[in-house]
C-alpha positions in Angstrom: 114.4 128.2 86.4 112.2 127.5 83.6 113.2 128.1 80.3 111.1 129.4 76.9 110.8 125.6 75.7 109.6 124.0 79.0 107.0 126.9 79.1 106.2 126.0 75.8 105.8 122.4 76.8 103.8 123.0 79.6 101.1 124.9 77.9 101.0 122.4 75.1 99.8 119.3 77.7 96.5 117.8 76.8 94.7 117.8 80.4 92.9 114.6 79.4 96.3 113.0 78.4 97.6 114.2 81.3 94.8 112.7 83.7 95.2 109.5 81.7 98.8 109.3 82.8 98.3 110.0 86.5 95.8 107.0 86.6 98.1 104.9 84.8 101.1 105.8 87.5 98.3 105.5 90.3 97.8 101.8 89.0 101.5 100.9 88.6 101.6 101.9 92.4 98.8 99.9 93.5 100.2 97.1 91.7 103.6 97.6 93.7 101.8 97.5 96.7 99.8 94.5 95.8 103.2 92.6 95.2 104.7 93.6 98.1 101.8 92.6 100.3 101.9 89.1 98.2 105.5 88.9 99.0 105.0 89.5 102.5 102.5 87.1 102.7 104.2 84.2 101.1 107.5 84.8 103.1 104.9 84.4 106.5 103.1 81.5 105.1 106.7 79.4 104.8 107.9 80.3 108.0 108.0 78.0 110.9 105.0 78.7 113.9 107.7 79.6 116.5 109.2 82.3 114.4 105.7 83.6 113.4 105.9 86.9 115.4 109.4 87.6 114.3 108.8 87.1 110.9 105.7 89.5 111.2 107.9 92.2 113.0 110.2 91.7 110.3 107.7 92.6 107.7 106.0 95.5 109.6 109.4 97.6 109.1 108.8 97.9 105.4 104.8 98.5 105.8 105.6 101.4 108.6 108.5 102.8 106.6 108.4 106.1 105.2 108.9 104.6 101.7 105.6 102.4 102.0 103.5 105.7 102.8 105.1 107.3 99.9 103.7 104.5 97.8 100.5 104.7 99.0 100.5 108.3 98.7 101.7 107.9 95.2 98.7 105.0 94.6 96.4 107.5 96.2 95.2 105.2 98.9 95.3 104.8 102.3 96.2 101.3 104.1 96.8 101.1 107.9 99.6 99.3 109.0 97.4 97.8 111.8 95.4 96.1 108.9 98.5 94.7 107.4 99.9 93.4 110.6 96.5 91.8 111.4 96.5 90.1 108.2 99.9 89.1 108.1 99.0 87.5 112.0 96.0 85.8 111.1 97.2 84.3 107.7 98.7 81.3 109.8 95.7 80.9 111.8 93.3 78.8 109.8 92.2 75.3 110.9 92.5 73.1 108.2 89.1 71.4 109.0 87.2 74.2 108.7 86.0 75.6 105.1 88.3 78.2 103.7 85.0 80.2 103.3 81.9 80.5 105.1 78.3 80.7 103.4 76.0 83.9 104.1 73.4 82.8 105.8 
């Protein structure tokens, strides 16, 4: 139940400040996602080749979890778990003899 003090507080909120706070929170959640992806990438990169699929399955348990989906919702972004899985899978399939970037033609 909302009391008189809470009602007064809610009516005193500046919409511009509230919007700024919402944006700041979204940026924070986006950074949490970025660091989760970086940590997963680093763990995969340090995994022996014969254990890659097992390591990817382990990482994907988090990225397919309700917690990660909520995190994406809070960040107001949509990340498909298929894209994450593909990114983790292709991380180790680069060839050291080819350049990391391809020039546009």
